[in-house]
C-alpha positions as a Markdown table, in Angstrom:
| # | Residue | x | y | z |
|---|---|---|---|---|
| 1 | Unk | 0.0 | 0.0 | 0.0 |
| 2 | Unk | 2.8 | 2.4 | 0.8 |
| 3 | Unk | 4.5 | 1.8 | -2.5 |
| 4 | Unk | 1.2 | 2.4 | -4.5 |
| 5 | Unk | 0.5 | 5.6 | -2.5 |
| 6 | Unk | 4.0 | 6.9 | -3.2 |
| 7 | Unk | 3.6 | 6.2 | -6.9 |
| 8 | Unk | 0.2 | 8.0 | -7.0 |
| 9 | Unk | 1.8 | 11.1 | -5.4 |
| 10 | Unk | 4.6 | 11.1 | -8.0 |
| 11 | Unk | 2.2 | 10.8 | -10.8 |
| 12 | Unk | 0.1 | 13.7 | -9.5 |
| 13 | Unk | 3.2 | 15.9 | -9.2 |
| 14 | Unk | 4.2 | 15.2 | -12.8 |
| 15 | Unk | 0.7 | 16.0 | -14.1 |
| 16 | Unk | 0.5 | 19.2 | -12.2 |
| 17 | Unk | 4.0 | 20.2 | -13.6 |
| 18 | Unk | 3.1 | 19.3 | -17.1 |
| 19 | Unk | -0.2 | 21.3 | -16.9 |
| 20 | Unk | 1.6 | 24.3 | -15.5 |
| 21 | Unk | 4.1 | 24.3 | -18.3 |
| 22 | Unk | 1.4 | 23.9 | -20.9 |
| 23 | Unk | -0.5 | 26.8 | -19.4 |
| 24 | Unk | 2.5 | 29.1 | -19.3 |
| 25 | Unk | 3.6 | 28.3 | -22.9 |
| 26 | Unk | 0.0 | 28.7 | -24.1 |
| 27 | Unk | -0.2 | 32.3 | -22.9 |
| 28 | Unk | 3.0 | 33.1 | -24.9 |
| 29 | Unk | 2.0 | 31.3 | -28.1 |
| 30 | Unk | 0.7 | 33.5 | -30.9 |
| 31 | Unk | -1.4 | 30.6 | -32.4 |
| 32 | Unk | -4.1 | 28.3 | -31.2 |
| 33 | Unk | -2.9 | 24.7 | -30.6 |
| 34 | Unk | -6.2 | 23.1 | -29.5 |
| 35 | Unk | -8.4 | 22.4 | -32.5 |
| 36 | Unk | -12.1 | 23.4 | -32.5 |
| 37 | Unk | -14.7 | 21.0 | -30.9 |
| 38 | Unk | -16.8 | 18.6 | -32.9 |
| 39 | Unk | -14.4 | 18.1 | -35.7 |
| 40 | Unk | -14.2 | 15.0 | -37.8 |
| 41 | Unk | -11.1 | 12.9 | -37.3 |
| 42 | Unk | -9.7 | 13.8 | -40.7 |
| 43 | Unk | -10.2 | 17.5 | -40.0 |
| 44 | Unk | -8.4 | 17.2 | -36.6 |
| 45 | Unk | -5.5 | 15.4 | -38.3 |
| 46 | Unk | -5.3 | 18.2 | -40.9 |
| 47 | Unk | -5.4 | 20.9 | -38.2 |
| 48 | Unk | -2.6 | 19.2 | -36.2 |
| 49 | Unk | -0.5 | 18.6 | -39.4 |
| 50 | Unk | -0.8 | 22.3 | -40.4 |
| 51 | Unk | 0.2 | 23.3 | -36.8 |
| 52 | Unk | 3.2 | 21.0 | -36.9 |
| 53 | Unk | 4.4 | 22.5 | -40.2 |
| 54 | Unk | 4.0 | 26.0 | -38.7 |
| 55 | Unk | 6.0 | 25.1 | -35.5 |
| 56 | Unk | 8.8 | 23.5 | -37.5 |
| 57 | Unk | 9.2 | 26.5 | -39.7 |
| 58 | Unk | 7.7 | 25.2 | -42.9 |
| 59 | Unk | 5.5 | 28.3 | -43.6 |
| 60 | Unk | 4.6 | 27.6 | -47.3 |
| 61 | Unk | 3.3 | 24.1 | -46.6 |
| 62 | Unk | 1.6 | 25.3 | -43.5 |
| 63 | Unk | -0.3 | 28.0 | -45.5 |
| 64 | Unk | -1.5 | 25.4 | -48.0 |
| 65 | Unk | -2.8 | 23.1 | -45.2 |
| 66 | Unk | -4.5 | 26.0 | -43.3 |
| 67 | Unk | -6.3 | 27.0 | -46.5 |
| 68 | Unk | -7.5 | 23.4 | -47.0 |
| 69 | Unk | -8.8 | 23.3 | -43.4 |
| 70 | Unk | -10.7 | 26.6 | -43.8 |
| 71 | Unk | -12.4 | 25.4 | -47.0 |
| 72 | Unk | -14.3 | 23.0 | -44.8 |
| 73 | Unk | -14.4 | 25.2 | -41.7 |
| 74 | Unk | -15.0 | 28.8 | -42.9 |
| 75 | Unk | -16.2 | 30.0 | -39.4 |
| 76 | Unk | -13.1 | 28.9 | -37.5 |
| 77 | Unk | -11.4 | 31.9 | -35.9 |
| 78 | Unk | -8.6 | 29.6 | -34.8 |
| 79 | Unk | -7.9 | 28.5 | -38.3 |
| 80 | Unk | -7.7 | 32.1 | -39.6 |
| 81 | Unk | -5.5 | 33.2 | -36.8 |
| 82 | Unk | -3.0 | 30.4 | -37.5 |
| 83 | Unk | -3.2 | 31.1 | -41.2 |
| 84 | Unk | -2.3 | 34.7 | -40.5 |
| 85 | Unk | 0.8 | 33.5 | -38.4 |
| 86 | Unk | 1.9 | 31.2 | -41.3 |
| 87 | Unk | 1.6 | 34.1 | -43.8 |
| 88 | Unk | 3.4 | 36.4 | -41.4 |
| 89 | Unk | 6.2 | 33.9 | -41.0 |
| 90 | Unk | 6.4 | 33.7 | -44.8 |
| 91 | Unk | 6.8 | 37.6 | -45.1 |
| 92 | Unk | 3.3 | 38.0 | -46.6 |
| 93 | Unk | 2.2 | 40.9 | -44.5 |
| 94 | Unk | -0.9 | 42.2 | -46.3 |
| 95 | Unk | -2.5 | 38.7 | -46.6 |
| 96 | Unk | -1.6 | 38.0 | -43.0 |
| 97 | Unk | -3.3 | 41.2 | -41.9 |
| 98 | Unk | -6.4 | 40.2 | -43.9 |
| 99 | Unk | -6.4 | 36.8 | -42.2 |
| 100 | Unk | -6.1 | 38.4 | -38.7 |
| 101 | Unk | -8.9 | 40.8 | -39.5 |
| 102 | Unk | -11.2 | 37.9 | -40.5 |
| 103 | Unk | -10.4 | 36.0 | -37.3 |
| 104 | Unk | -11.1 | 39.2 | -35.2 |
| 105 | Unk | -14.4 | 39.7 | -37.0 |
| 106 | Unk | -15.4 | 36.1 | -35.9 |
| 107 | Unk | -14.1 | 36.5 | -32.3 |
| 108 | Unk | -14.0 | 40.3 | -31.7 |
| 109 | Unk | -12.8 | 40.2 | -28.0 |
| 110 | Unk | -9.9 | 37.7 | -28.3 |
| 111 | Unk | -6.7 | 39.4 | -27.0 |
| 112 | Unk | -4.4 | 36.9 | -28.8 |
| 113 | Unk | -5.9 | 37.8 | -32.2 |
| 114 | Unk | -5.6 | 41.5 | -31.4 |
| 115 | Unk | -2.0 | 41.3 | -30.5 |
| 116 | Unk | -1.1 | 39.3 | -33.6 |
| 117 | Unk | -3.0 | 41.9 | -35.8 |
| 118 | Unk | -1.2 | 44.8 | -34.1 |
| 119 | Unk | 2.2 | 43.1 | -34.6 |
| 120 | Unk | 1.6 | 42.6 | -38.3 |
| 121 | Unk | 0.3 | 46.2 | -38.7 |
| 122 | Unk | 3.4 | 47.7 | -36.9 |
| 123 | Unk | 5.8 | 45.6 | -39.1 |
| 124 | Unk | 4.0 | 46.9 | -42.2 |
| 125 | Unk | 4.2 | 50.5 | -40.8 |
| 126 | Unk | 8.0 | 50.2 | -40.5 |
| 127 | Unk | 8.3 | 49.1 | -44.1 |
| 128 | Unk | 6.0 | 51.8 | -45.4 |
| 129 | Unk | 7.9 | 54.5 | -43.4 |
| 130 | Unk | 11.2 | 53.4 | -44.9 |
| 131 | Unk | 9.6 | 53.7 | -48.4 |
| 132 | Unk | 8.2 | 57.2 | -47.5 |
| 133 | Unk | 4.6 | 56.0 | -47.9 |
| 134 | Unk | 3.5 | 58.0 | -44.9 |
| 135 | Unk | -0.2 | 58.2 | -45.7 |
| 136 | Unk | -0.7 | 54.4 | -45.9 |
| 137 | Unk | 1.4 | 54.1 | -42.7 |
| 138 | Unk | -0.9 | 56.5 | -40.9 |
| 139 | Unk | -3.9 | 54.4 | -42.0 |
| 140 | Unk | -2.4 | 51.3 | -40.4 |
| 141 | Unk | -1.5 | 53.2 | -37.2 |
| 142 | Unk | -5.1 | 54.5 | -36.9 |
| 143 | Unk | -6.1 | 50.8 | -36.9 |
| 144 | Unk | -3.5 | 50.0 | -34.3 |
| 145 | Unk | -4.8 | 52.9 | -32.2 |
| 146 | Unk | -8.4 | 51.5 | -32.3 |
| 147 | Unk | -7.0 | 48.1 | -31.1 |
| 148 | Unk | -4.9 | 49.6 | -28.3 |
| 149 | Unk | -6.2 | 50.2 | -24.7 |
| 150 | Unk | -6.7 | 53.8 | -23.5 |
| 151 | Unk | -3.4 | 54.3 | -21.5 |
| 152 | Unk | -1.3 | 53.4 | -24.6 |
| 153 | Unk | -3.3 | 55.3 | -27.2 |
| 154 | Unk | -1.4 | 58.5 | -26.6 |
| 155 | Unk | 1.9 | 57.0 | -27.7 |
| 156 | Unk | 0.3 | 55.8 | -31.0 |
| 157 | Unk | -1.2 | 59.3 | -31.5 |
| 158 | Unk | 2.3 | 60.8 | -31.2 |
| 159 | Unk | 3.5 | 58.4 | -33.9 |
| 160 | Unk | 0.7 | 59.5 | -36.2 |
| 161 | Unk | 1.5 | 63.2 | -35.6 |
| 162 | Unk | 5.2 | 62.5 | -36.4 |
| 163 | Unk | 4.2 | 61.0 | -39.8 |
| 164 | Unk | 1.9 | 63.9 | -40.5 |
| 165 | Unk | 4.8 | 66.3 | -39.8 |
| 166 | Unk | 6.9 | 64.4 | -42.4 |
| 167 | Unk | 4.0 | 64.7 | -44.9 |
| 168 | Unk | 3.8 | 68.5 | -44.2 |
| 169 | Unk | 7.5 | 68.9 | -44.9 |
| 170 | Unk | 6.9 | 67.4 | -48.4 |
| 171 | Unk | 4.0 | 69.8 | -48.9 |
| 172 | Unk | 6.1 | 72.8 | -48.0 |
| 173 | Unk | 8.8 | 71.8 | -50.5 |
| 174 | Unk | 6.2 | 71.7 | -53.3 |
| 175 | Unk | 4.5 | 74.9 | -51.9 |
| 176 | Unk | 1.3 | 74.9 | -54.0 |
| 177 | Unk | -2.2 | 75.8 | -53.0 |
| 178 | Unk | -3.6 | 72.4 | -54.0 |
| 179 | Unk | -1.2 | 70.5 | -51.8 |
| 180 | Unk | -1.9 | 72.7 | -48.7 |
| 181 | Unk | -5.7 | 72.3 | -49.2 |
| 182 | Unk | -5.3 | 68.5 | -49.6 |
| 183 | Unk | -3.2 | 68.3 | -46.4 |
| 184 | Unk | -5.9 | 70.3 | -44.5 |
| 185 | Unk | -8.7 | 68.0 | -45.8 |
| 186 | Unk | -6.9 | 64.9 | -44.6 |
| 187 | Unk | -5.4 | 66.2 | -41.4 |
| 188 | Unk | -7.5 | 69.2 | -40.1 |
| 189 | Unk | -6.7 | 68.6 | -36.5 |
| 190 | Unk | -2.9 | 68.4 | -36.6 |
| 191 | Unk | -1.8 | 70.6 | -33.7 |
| 192 | Unk | 1.4 | 71.9 | -35.3 |
| 193 | Unk | 0.8 | 72.2 | -39.0 |
| 194 | Unk | -2.9 | 72.7 | -39.7 |
| 195 | Unk | -3.0 | 76.4 | -38.6 |
| 196 | Unk | 0.1 | 77.2 | -40.7 |
| 197 | Unk | -1.5 | 75.5 | -43.7 |
| 198 | Unk | -4.6 | 77.7 | -43.3 |
| 199 | Unk | -2.4 | 80.8 | -43.2 |
| 200 | Unk | -0.6 | 79.6 | -46.4 |
| 201 | Unk | -4.0 | 79.1 | -48.1 |
| 202 | Unk | -5.2 | 82.5 | -47.1 |
| 203 | Unk | -2.1 | 84.1 | -48.4 |
| 204 | Unk | -2.2 | 82.3 | -51.7 |
| 205 | Unk | -5.8 | 82.6 | -52.6 |
| 206 | Unk | -5.9 | 86.5 | -53.2 |
| 207 | Unk | -2.9 | 86.2 | -55.6 |
| 208 | Unk | -4.9 | 83.8 | -57.9 |
| 209 | Unk | -8.4 | 85.3 | -57.9 |
| 210 | Unk | -9.1 | 88.8 | -56.6 |
| 211 | Unk | -5.8 | 90.4 | -57.6 |
| 212 | Unk | -6.3 | 89.3 | -61.2 |
| 213 | Unk | -9.9 | 90.6 | -61.6 |
| 214 | Unk | -9.3 | 94.0 | -59.9 |
| 215 | Unk | -7.9 | 95.7 | -63.1 |
| 216 | Unk | -10.9 | 94.4 | -65.1 |
| 217 | Unk | -13.3 | 95.9 | -62.6 |
| 218 | Unk | -11.4 | 99.2 | -62.9 |
| 219 | Unk | -11.7 | 99.0 | -66.7 |
| 220 | Unk | -15.4 | 98.3 | -66.5 |
| 221 | Unk | -15.8 | 101.4 | -64.3 |
| 222 | Unk | -13.8 | 103.5 | -66.7 |
| 223 | Unk | -15.2 | 102.1 | -70.0 |
| 224 | Unk | -18.9 | 103.1 | -69.3 |
| 225 | Unk | -18.9 | 106.8 | -68.9 |
| 226 | Unk | -22.3 | 107.2 | -70.6 |
| 227 | Unk | -24.1 | 105.2 | -68.0 |
| 228 | Unk | -23.2 | 107.5 | -65.1 |
| 229 | Unk | -22.6 | 111.2 | -65.3 |
| 230 | Unk | -19.0 | 112.4 | -64.9 |
| 231 | Unk | -18.0 | 115.2 | -62.6 |
| 232 | Unk | -18.0 | 117.8 | -65.4 |
| 233 | Unk | -21.5 | 116.7 | -66.4 |
| 234 | Unk | -22.7 | 117.1 | -62.9 |
| 235 | Unk | -21.1 | 120.6 | -62.6 |
| 236 | Unk | -22.7 | 121.7 | -65.9 |
| 237 | Unk | -26.0 | 120.3 | -64.7 |
| 238 | Unk | -25.7 | 122.3 | -61.5 |
| 239 | Unk | -24.7 | 125.4 | -63.3 |
| 240 | Unk | -27.7 | 125.2 | -65.6 |
| 241 | Unk | -30.1 | 124.6 | -62.7 |
| 242 | Unk | -28.6 | 127.7 | -61.0 |
| 243 | Unk | -29.4 | 129.8 | -64.0 |
| 244 | Unk | -33.0 | 128.6 | -64.3 |
| 245 | Unk | -34.0 | 128.5 | -60.7 |
| 246 | Unk | -33.6 | 132.3 | -59.9 |
| 247 | Unk | -36.1 | 133.2 | -62.7 |
| 248 | Unk | -38.8 | 130.9 | -61.3 |
| 249 | Unk | -38.3 | 130.9 | -57.6 |
| 250 | Unk | -36.7 | 134.3 | -56.8 |
| 251 | Unk | -38.7 | 137.1 | -58.4 |
| 252 | Unk | -38.1 | 139.6 | -55.6 |
| 253 | Unk | -34.3 | 139.9 | -56.0 |
| 254 | Unk | -34.7 | 140.5 | -59.7 |
| 255 | Unk | -36.3 | 143.9 | -59.2 |
| 256 | Unk | -33.3 | 145.7 | -57.7 |
| 257 | Unk | -31.2 | 144.1 | -60.4 |
| 258 | Unk | -33.4 | 145.6 | -63.0 |
| 259 | Unk | -33.0 | 149.0 | -61.3 |
| 260 | Unk | -29.3 | 148.7 | -61.4 |
| 261 | Unk | -29.3 | 147.9 | -65.1 |
| 262 | Unk | -31.6 | 150.8 | -65.8 |
| 263 | Unk | -29.2 | 153.1 | -64.0 |
| 264 | Unk | -26.3 | 151.7 | -65.9 |
| 265 | Unk | -28.1 | 152.3 | -69.1 |
| 266 | Unk | -28.8 | 155.9 | -68.1 |
| 267 | Unk | -25.1 | 156.4 | -67.6 |
| 268 | Unk | -24.1 | 155.0 | -71.0 |
| 269 | Unk | -23.7 | 157.1 | -74.2 |
| 270 | Unk | -27.4 | 157.1 | -75.0 |
| 271 | Unk | -28.0 | 160.7 | -73.7 |
| 272 | Unk | -25.2 | 162.0 | -76.0 |
| 273 | Unk | -27.1 | 160.8 | -79.0 |
| 274 | Unk | -30.5 | 162.1 | -77.7 |
| 275 | Unk | -29.5 | 165.7 | -77.1 |
| 276 | Unk | -31.1 | 167.0 | -80.3 |
| 277 | Unk | -33.9 | 164.4 | -80.4 |
| 278 | Unk | -37.4 | 165.0 | -79.0 |
| 279 | Unk | -38.6 | 163.6 | -75.7 |
| 280 | Unk | -41.0 | 161.1 | -77.4 |
| 281 | Unk | -38.1 | 159.5 | -79.3 |
| 282 | Unk | -36.1 | 159.1 | -76.1 |
| 283 | Unk | -38.9 | 157.3 | -74.3 |
| 284 | Unk | -39.4 | 155.0 | -77.3 |
| 285 | Unk | -35.7 | 154.0 | -77.2 |
| 286 | Unk | -35.6 | 153.6 | -73.5 |
| 287 | Unk | -38.3 | 150.9 | -73.5 |
| 288 | Unk | -36.6 | 148.4 | -75.8 |
| 289 | Unk | -33.3 | 148.8 | -73.9 |
| 290 | Unk | -35.0 | 147.9 | -70.7 |
| 291 | Unk | -36.5 | 144.8 | -72.3 |
| 292 | Unk | -33.1 | 143.7 | -73.7 |
| 293 | Unk | -31.4 | 144.0 | -70.3 |
| 294 | Unk | -33.9 | 141.7 | -68.5 |
| 295 | Unk | -32.6 | 138.5 | -70.1 |
| 296 | Unk | -29.0 | 139.6 | -69.6 |
| 297 | Unk | -29.7 | 140.0 | -66.0 |
| 298 | Unk | -31.1 | 136.5 | -65.7 |
| 299 | Unk | -28.0 | 135.1 | -67.3 |
| 300 | Unk | -25.6 | 136.9 | -65.0 |
| 301 | Unk | -23.6 | 134.4 | -62.9 |
| 302 | Unk | -23.8 | 136.6 | -59.8 |
| 303 | Unk | -27.3 | 135.3 | -59.1 |
| 304 | Unk | -25.8 | 131.9 | -58.5 |
| 305 | Unk | -23.5 | 133.1 | -55.7 |
| 306 | Unk | -26.1 | 132.9 | -52.9 |
| 307 | Unk | -26.7 | 129.2 | -53.8 |
| 308 | Unk | -22.9 | 128.4 | -53.9 |
| 309 | Unk | -22.1 | 130.0 | -50.6 |
| 310 | Unk | -24.2 | 128.0 | -48.3 |
| 311 | Unk | -24.8 | 129.3 | -44.8 |
| 312 | Unk | -23.2 | 126.8 | -42.3 |
| 313 | Unk | -25.6 | 125.0 | -40.1 |
| 314 | Unk | -25.1 | 126.4 | -36.5 |
| 315 | Unk | -26.1 | 123.1 | -35.0 |
| 316 | Unk | -23.3 | 121.4 | -36.9 |
| 317 | Unk | -20.8 | 124.0 | -35.7 |
| 318 | Unk | -22.0 | 123.4 | -32.1 |
| 319 | Unk | -21.6 | 119.7 | -32.5 |
| 320 | Unk | -18.0 | 120.2 | -33.7 |
| 321 | Unk | -17.1 | 122.7 | -31.1 |
| 322 | Unk | -18.7 | 120.7 | -28.2 |
| 323 | Unk | -15.8 | 119.0 | -26.5 |
| 324 | Unk | -16.1 | 115.3 | -25.7 |
| 325 | Unk | -16.0 | 114.5 | -22.0 |
| 326 | Unk | -12.8 | 113.0 | -20.9 |
| 327 | Unk | -13.0 | 109.5 | -19.5 |
| 328 | Unk | -10.7 | 108.8 | -16.6 |
| 329 | Unk | -8.2 | 106.1 | -17.5 |
| 330 | Unk | -9.1 | 102.8 | -15.8 |
| 331 | Unk | -6.1 | 100.8 | -14.7 |
| 332 | Unk | -6.4 | 97.3 | -16.2 |
| 333 | Unk | -6.5 | 94.5 | -13.8 |
| 334 | Unk | -3.4 | 92.3 | -13.8 |
| 335 | Unk | -3.9 | 89.2 | -15.9 |
| 336 | Unk | -2.7 | 85.8 | -14.8 |
| 337 | Unk | -0.1 | 84.1 | -16.9 |
| 338 | Unk | 1.4 | 80.6 | -16.9 |
| 339 | Unk | 4.6 | 79.1 | -18.2 |
| 340 | Unk | 4.7 | 75.6 | -19.8 |
| 341 | Unk | 7.0 | 73.3 | -17.9 |
| 342 | Unk | 6.9 | 70.0 | -19.9 |
| 343 | Unk | 10.1 | 68.2 | -20.4 |
| 344 | Unk | 10.4 | 67.2 | -24.0 |
| 345 | Unk | 7.0 | 66.8 | -25.8 |
| 346 | Unk | 4.8 | 69.9 | -26.3 |
| 347 | Unk | 1.8 | 70.3 | -24.0 |
| 348 | Unk | -1.5 | 69.6 | -25.9 |
| 349 | Unk | -4.2 | 72.3 | -25.9 |
| 350 | Unk | -7.6 | 70.8 | -25.9 |
| 351 | Unk | -11.0 | 72.1 | -27.0 |
| 352 | Unk | -12.6 | 71.5 | -23.5 |
| 353 | Unk | -11.3 | 70.6 | -20.1 |
| 354 | Unk | -11.4 | 66.8 | -20.7 |
| 355 | Unk | -8.6 | 64.4 | -21.6 |
| 356 | Unk | -10.8 | 62.9 | -24.4 |
| 357 | Unk | -11.6 | 66.2 | -26.1 |
| 358 | Unk | -10.2 | 67.2 | -29.4 |
| 359 | Unk | -6.6 | 68.6 | -29.6 |
| 360 | Unk | -6.6 | 72.0 | -31.1 |
| 361 | Unk | -2.9 | 73.0 | -30.7 |
| 362 | Unk | 0.3 | 72.3 | -28.8 |
| 363 | Unk | 2.6 | 74.6 | -26.7 |
| 364 | Unk | 6.3 | 74.0 | -26.4 |
| 365 | Unk | 8.3 | 74.2 | -23.2 |
| 366 | Unk | 8.8 | 77.7 | -21.5 |
| 367 | Unk | 5.9 | 79.2 | -23.6 |
| 368 | Unk | 4.1 | 81.9 | -21.6 |
| 369 | Unk | 0.4 | 82.3 | -22.2 |
| 370 | Unk | -2.4 | 84.4 | -20.5 |
| 371 | Unk | -5.0 | 82.6 | -18.4 |
| 372 | Unk | -8.7 | 83.4 | -19.2 |
| 373 | Unk | -10.4 | 80.9 | -16.8 |
| 374 | Unk | -9.4 | 78.0 | -14.5 |
| 375 | Unk | -11.0 | 75.0 | -13.0 |
| 376 | Unk | -9.8 | 72.5 | -10.5 |
| 377 | Unk | -7.3 | 70.8 | -12.9 |
| 378 | Unk | -7.4 | 72.9 | -16.0 |
| 379 | Unk | -6.4 | 76.4 | -17.3 |
| 380 | Unk | -8.2 | 78.1 | -20.2 |
| 381 | Unk | -5.5 | 80.0 | -22.1 |
| 382 | Unk | -5.2 | 82.1 | -25.2 |
| 383 | Unk | -2.7 | 80.0 | -27.2 |
| 384 | Unk | -3.0 | 82.3 | -30.2 |
| 385 | Unk | -4.6 | 85.7 | -30.8 |
| 386 | Unk | -8.3 | 85.2 | -30.6 |
| 387 | Unk | -8.0 | 81.4 | -30.1 |
| 388 | Unk | -8.7 | 79.7 | -26.7 |
| 389 | Unk | -8.1 | 76.2 | -25.4 |
| 390 | Unk | -7.6 | 74.2 | -22.2 |
| 391 | Unk | -4.3 | 72.9 | -20.7 |
| 392 | Unk | -3.6 | 70.8 | -17.7 |
| 393 | Unk | -2.4 | 72.6 | -14.6 |
| 394 | Unk | 0.0 | 69.9 | -13.8 |
| 395 | Unk | 2.3 | 70.9 | -16.6 |
| 396 | Unk | 2.1 | 74.6 | -16.2 |
| 397 | Unk | 3.4 | 77.1 | -13.6 |
| 398 | Unk | 1.7 | 80.4 | -12.7 |
| 399 | Unk | 3.9 | 83.4 | -13.0 |
| 400 | Unk | 3.9 | 86.2 | -10.4 |
C-alpha cells in the first residue's frame, strides 16, 4: 500500500507540472494549438498537421494546409489566426493582416488575435515608413490605435503626428495651394501644421483670384462713362439749374437788379445821342433797352452766388465745437499668466477641459500664455490671438 500511494503522489506531481508548463507556454503562443470542438477525425489530423508545419518553420506548406482546413471550416477563428501567423512567417504581411482581421471579426474580443494583428500592422508601418509612404502608414497606425487600450493610445497618437509632420514637410517643399488644401482636408486637427496650412492658403488665394480681376473691374468702371454722369457733367447740370431757378423761384431779388441795369443804361452814351432828339423818341428808345437788359440780368452768374455760398448749419458747428467729456483712465486688472513646464514633448491644448476632447494646438516648453479661466485641474488659455483652449495645470506654472 505504501508503494502504491507513493507512486500515485509522484504521478500527481508530474501531471501538475506538465499542466503548468502547458498553461505558461499557451499564454505566450501566438497561435491556437487546440483544434475546435466537434471536428471530424480527418479535420483534426489536418489541423494538427498544419500546426506542426508552422511550428517546425515550414510556412509555405503550413499556409496550404490551413487553406484546405478553412475550406471545410470557414467559421473557425482559430484557423484564420493560425493562417495569419503562417503568412506572417512567410513575409506576406498584407495577406496575414487580412487573415487576422477575418479572425477578429469572428471573435471580436480575443486578445491573442488583437496582439497578432497589431504586430503585423506595426511591421507593415515600419516598411512603409522606410519607403516614405506616410499616408498608408498613418492608416495602419489608426487601426492600431483602435485596437490599443486607452493608456497606450497617446503613444500611438504621437507616432501618427510624427508621420503627419513628415508629410507636411513634403507639402512645404512643393508649396502649392492644392497641396496645402489636400493636407488640410486629410489632417484638419494636426496641432502643429494645420494652422500654418490655413495661413498659407489664405495668403495664396488672393494672388490667384481677386488680384487678377481687380484691373478688369477698374476697366469696367472707366469704360462706361455714358451710364453714369461724370464730374464735369454734374457741374454743368448744377450750373444750368442755378441759371433757371432764380427766374422761377426768386422774383423779388430781380427787381433791384433791374433798377441797377436801368441806372447803368442811363449812364451810357445814349444821352449824347439824344441831345437833339425830341422827348418822345427818347422814351421809345428807353423801353426796348430795358427789355433787352432783362434776359442779360437773368444770365448773369452773380445770381448763383447765394446758392454756392451756403450758410453753415449752426447746430453742426455746435456739434463740432462741443468737447467730448474726458473719460478717466481705468487701470487694467493684472492678468494671470502661466509658463509651460513640460520636459520634451509639447503640451497639448484641448478644446474643452477633458482628456478625451479634441486637440486644437500644442505649446512647447517655456511658452508663456495668458489665463482666461481656470477649474480644479485645468487652465483656459489664449494660445494664439483670438483662439482659446484648455491645458492641464500639472504641466504649467503660474507666473507672479
